[in-house]
C-alpha positions as CSV (number, residue, x, y, z in Angstrom):
1,X,-0.1,-0.2,0.0
2,X,1.0,3.7,-1.2
3,X,0.2,6.7,-0.7
4,X,-0.2,9.2,-3.7
5,X,-1.3,12.4,-4.3
6,X,-3.0,12.1,-8.0
7,X,-4.4,14.6,-11.1
8,X,-8.4,14.4,-11.8
9,X,-8.0,13.7,-15.2
10,X,-11.8,13.5,-16.1
11,X,-15.0,12.7,-14.1
12,X,-18.5,11.8,-15.0
13,X,-22.4,11.5,-14.3
14,X,-22.3,7.8,-15.6
15,X,-26.3,7.2,-14.1
16,X,-29.1,8.3,-11.3
17,X,-26.3,9.5,-8.4
18,X,-23.0,7.3,-9.7
19,X,-20.2,8.8,-11.1
20,X,-16.8,7.3,-12.5
21,X,-13.2,9.3,-11.8
22,X,-10.0,9.0,-13.7
23,X,-7.2,10.1,-11.9
24,X,-3.7,10.0,-14.0
25,X,-0.3,10.0,-12.1
26,X,1.8,7.6,-10.6
27,X,-0.4,4.0,-10.6
28,X,1.4,1.9,-13.1
29,X,4.0,0.1,-10.5
30,X,1.0,-0.5,-7.7
31,X,0.5,-3.6,-7.3
32,X,-3.0,-4.5,-7.9
33,X,-5.9,-7.1,-7.7
34,X,-9.3,-6.6,-9.1
35,X,-11.6,-6.7,-5.6
36,X,-9.3,-3.6,-3.7
37,X,-9.6,-0.8,-2.7
38,X,-8.3,2.7,-2.1
39,X,-9.0,5.4,0.3
40,X,-9.0,8.7,-1.0
41,X,-9.3,12.1,0.6
42,X,-12.5,14.8,0.2
43,X,-10.6,17.7,-0.6
44,X,-11.1,21.3,0.4
45,X,-13.6,19.7,3.6
46,X,-13.3,19.0,7.1
47,X,-14.0,15.5,6.5
48,X,-11.0,14.4,8.3
49,X,-11.4,10.5,7.1
50,X,-10.7,8.9,4.0
51,X,-13.7,7.4,1.7
52,X,-13.6,4.2,0.9
53,X,-13.3,4.0,-3.2
54,X,-14.1,0.1,-5.4
55,X,-11.0,0.1,-8.1
56,X,-12.6,-0.7,-11.5
57,X,-9.0,-0.8,-13.5
58,X,-5.0,0.0,-13.0
59,X,-4.5,0.8,-16.7
60,X,-1.0,3.1,-18.2
61,X,-1.0,5.6,-15.8
62,X,-4.9,5.8,-15.0
63,X,-6.6,4.6,-11.5
64,X,-10.1,4.2,-12.8
65,X,-13.0,5.2,-9.7
66,X,-16.7,4.2,-9.3
67,X,-18.8,6.3,-6.6
68,X,-22.1,7.4,-5.2
69,X,-22.7,10.2,-4.1
70,X,-24.5,9.1,-0.7
71,X,-22.9,12.1,1.5
72,X,-21.6,15.5,2.2
73,X,-18.0,14.5,1.1
74,X,-19.5,12.9,-2.1
75,X,-21.5,14.9,-3.2
76,X,-18.0,17.5,-2.5
77,X,-16.1,15.0,-5.1
78,X,-18.5,14.7,-7.4
79,X,-17.8,19.0,-7.9
80,X,-14.1,18.2,-8.1
81,X,-12.8,19.4,-11.9
82,X,-10.3,17.9,-13.5
83,X,-6.8,19.1,-12.5
84,X,-7.9,19.0,-9.0
85,X,-5.1,17.3,-6.7
86,X,-6.5,14.0,-5.0
87,X,-4.7,12.3,-2.1
88,X,-4.9,8.8,-2.6
89,X,-4.0,5.7,0.0
90,X,-4.1,2.1,-1.7
91,X,-4.2,-0.5,-3.0
92,X,-5.8,-2.1,0.5
93,X,-7.2,-5.1,0.9
94,X,-7.8,-7.9,-0.8
95,X,-8.9,-9.6,-4.4
96,X,-10.7,-11.9,-5.7
97,X,-8.3,-15.4,-6.6
98,X,-7.5,-16.3,-9.5
99,X,-5.3,-18.7,-9.8
100,X,-6.9,-22.1,-9.6
101,X,-8.5,-20.8,-13.0
102,X,-7.4,-22.3,-16.6
103,X,-7.5,-21.4,-20.0
104,X,-11.3,-21.7,-21.9
105,X,-12.8,-23.1,-18.0
106,X,-15.9,-20.5,-17.2
107,X,-17.3,-18.6,-14.4
108,X,-20.4,-16.4,-13.4
109,X,-19.8,-12.9,-12.9
110,X,-22.5,-11.5,-10.8
111,X,-23.0,-7.9,-10.1
112,X,-25.8,-5.9,-8.2
113,X,-25.9,-2.2,-9.4
114,X,-22.2,-0.2,-8.3
115,X,-21.0,-3.4,-7.8
116,X,-20.2,-4.1,-10.9
117,X,-17.1,-1.4,-10.9
118,X,-14.3,-4.4,-9.4
119,X,-16.0,-7.1,-11.1
120,X,-15.0,-5.1,-14.3
121,X,-11.3,-5.5,-13.7
122,X,-12.2,-8.9,-13.1
123,X,-13.4,-9.6,-15.9
124,X,-10.4,-7.9,-17.9
125,X,-8.3,-10.0,-15.7
126,X,-9.7,-13.6,-16.8
127,X,-10.2,-12.6,-20.6
128,X,-6.7,-11.4,-20.6
129,X,-5.7,-15.2,-19.2
130,X,-8.5,-17.3,-21.4
131,X,-11.0,-17.6,-19.0
132,X,-14.9,-17.8,-20.9
133,X,-17.2,-15.2,-18.8
134,X,-20.4,-14.9,-18.4
135,X,-21.7,-11.6,-16.3
136,X,-25.3,-10.6,-14.5
137,X,-25.6,-7.7,-14.4
138,X,-29.1,-6.5,-12.1
139,X,-30.0,-3.2,-11.1
140,X,-33.3,-1.3,-10.1
141,X,-34.1,0.0,-13.6
142,X,-32.8,0.8,-16.8
143,X,-31.4,4.4,-16.6
144,X,-28.9,2.4,-13.5
145,X,-27.2,0.8,-16.2
146,X,-23.8,2.0,-17.7
147,X,-20.4,-0.1,-18.9
148,X,-22.8,-2.5,-21.6
149,X,-20.6,-1.7,-24.4
150,X,-17.6,-2.6,-22.2
151,X,-19.2,-5.5,-20.7
152,X,-20.5,-7.0,-24.3
153,X,-17.3,-7.0,-26.0
154,X,-15.6,-9.0,-23.2
155,X,-18.3,-11.6,-21.9
156,X,-21.8,-13.1,-22.7
157,X,-23.9,-10.3,-20.3
158,X,-27.7,-10.6,-18.9
159,X,-29.2,-7.7,-17.4
160,X,-32.1,-8.0,-15.2
161,X,-34.2,-4.8,-14.4
162,X,-36.4,-4.6,-11.3
163,X,-39.5,-2.7,-13.4
164,X,-38.5,-4.6,-16.5
165,X,-37.8,-1.3,-18.2
166,X,-34.6,-3.6,-19.8
167,X,-33.4,-7.0,-20.0
168,X,-35.0,-9.5,-17.8
169,X,-37.6,-8.2,-15.5
170,X,-37.2,-9.5,-12.1
171,X,-34.0,-9.9,-9.6
172,X,-30.4,-11.9,-10.0
173,X,-32.8,-14.9,-8.7
174,X,-34.5,-15.3,-10.7
175,X,-33.1,-14.7,-14.1
176,X,-30.2,-17.6,-12.7
177,X,-33.5,-20.1,-12.3
178,X,-34.8,-18.4,-15.7
179,X,-31.5,-19.4,-17.9
180,X,-28.3,-20.7,-15.8
181,X,-29.9,-23.3,-13.5
182,X,-27.9,-25.8,-15.2
183,X,-25.3,-23.7,-15.9
184,X,-21.8,-25.1,-14.3
185,X,-18.9,-22.7,-13.8
186,X,-15.7,-23.3,-12.4
187,X,-15.9,-20.1,-10.5
188,X,-19.0,-17.5,-8.7
189,X,-17.7,-14.4,-8.6
190,X,-19.9,-11.5,-6.9
191,X,-20.3,-8.3,-5.2
192,X,-23.1,-5.9,-4.6
193,X,-26.2,-5.5,-1.6
194,X,-26.3,-7.8,1.3
195,X,-29.6,-9.4,-0.1
196,X,-27.6,-10.6,-3.6
197,X,-24.6,-11.7,-2.1
198,X,-26.4,-13.7,0.4
199,X,-29.0,-15.2,-2.6
200,X,-25.1,-16.1,-3.7
201,X,-24.5,-18.3,-1.1
202,X,-27.6,-19.9,-0.4
203,X,-27.8,-21.0,-4.5
204,X,-24.2,-22.0,-4.8
205,X,-23.9,-23.3,-2.0
206,X,-22.0,-27.0,-2.7
207,X,-19.8,-24.7,-5.0
208,X,-16.7,-25.2,-3.7
209,X,-15.0,-21.9,-5.5
210,X,-17.9,-19.2,-4.7
211,X,-16.3,-15.5,-3.6
212,X,-17.6,-12.2,-3.0
213,X,-16.7,-8.5,-2.1
214,X,-18.7,-7.5,0.8
215,X,-19.9,-3.8,0.7
216,X,-18.9,-2.0,4.7
217,X,-19.2,1.5,5.6
218,X,-15.7,2.2,6.4
219,X,-12.9,4.5,8.5
220,X,-9.4,3.5,9.0
221,X,-9.2,1.2,5.7
222,X,-6.6,-0.2,7.7
223,X,-8.2,-2.7,10.4
224,X,-7.2,-0.9,13.7
225,X,-11.4,1.0,14.0
226,X,-12.7,-2.0,13.6
227,X,-16.2,-0.4,12.3
228,X,-16.8,-3.0,9.4
229,X,-16.7,-5.9,10.9
230,X,-18.6,-8.6,9.7
231,X,-19.3,-12.2,11.7
232,X,-17.7,-15.5,10.7
233,X,-19.6,-18.5,9.9
234,X,-17.6,-20.7,11.1
235,X,-17.1,-19.7,14.2
236,X,-17.7,-16.6,17.0
237,X,-16.1,-14.3,15.4
238,X,-15.4,-11.4,13.7
239,X,-13.4,-10.5,10.2
240,X,-12.4,-7.1,9.6
241,X,-13.9,-5.8,5.5
242,X,-11.0,-3.5,4.6
243,X,-7.7,-5.3,6.3
244,X,-9.6,-9.2,5.8
245,X,-11.4,-8.7,3.0
246,X,-13.7,-7.0,1.7
247,X,-13.6,-9.8,-0.6
248,X,-14.2,-13.5,1.2
249,X,-15.7,-16.6,0.7
250,X,-19.1,-18.1,1.2
251,X,-17.3,-20.5,4.0
252,X,-16.0,-17.3,6.2
253,X,-18.4,-15.0,6.4
254,X,-22.1,-14.2,7.0
255,X,-23.0,-12.3,4.1
């Protein structure tokens, strides 16, 4: 993990309350694994705590992030313009395990809303190693979708919307039941709301390779404050999302 001051290269709104942030600087040498995150300092404010942002990709000298505006800090960040200097600490946490996969094997990625962010980086890494990928992208409504062209250029994509405005009308579980119930995958990867991760763990409870990135509010990002703990599945204990995660297997935690 390292601290760097990066320059805001570009920022755009890609869906309601959802922004893509592209930072430029000395990031090419960072040892990044899909699923990791960074802690970003909100500029020109009294907010002392950094905010966690899942990494979409690190490519050449560009760090790509996606975030939702959920409070004062992220609203202020959405108003930053090109050229703004931002302090970034990371990458932090662990990434999605992939070393056991072999070329031409098939995997399933399941994304809920902004949970597609870390899965895009994983998707690119898998395809580069010859893995065949299917991805499910579930949202409430068509307006919440983004990155469709990029996803479709790399994988077979199924979309679900709760209101039926695009793709399959229903939730992710209903789509799997209707279209992918008999499909077999070497690994299952997920990221999204807690309910989605719980569904993944239940549906694939007998699968040996199920890994999900957990979303929790983080304060320190380095395991010191214990603000982001999740209960362990097999023992009376807790895991810290920032240090032990954010990626966990279904055998580790209660999603």
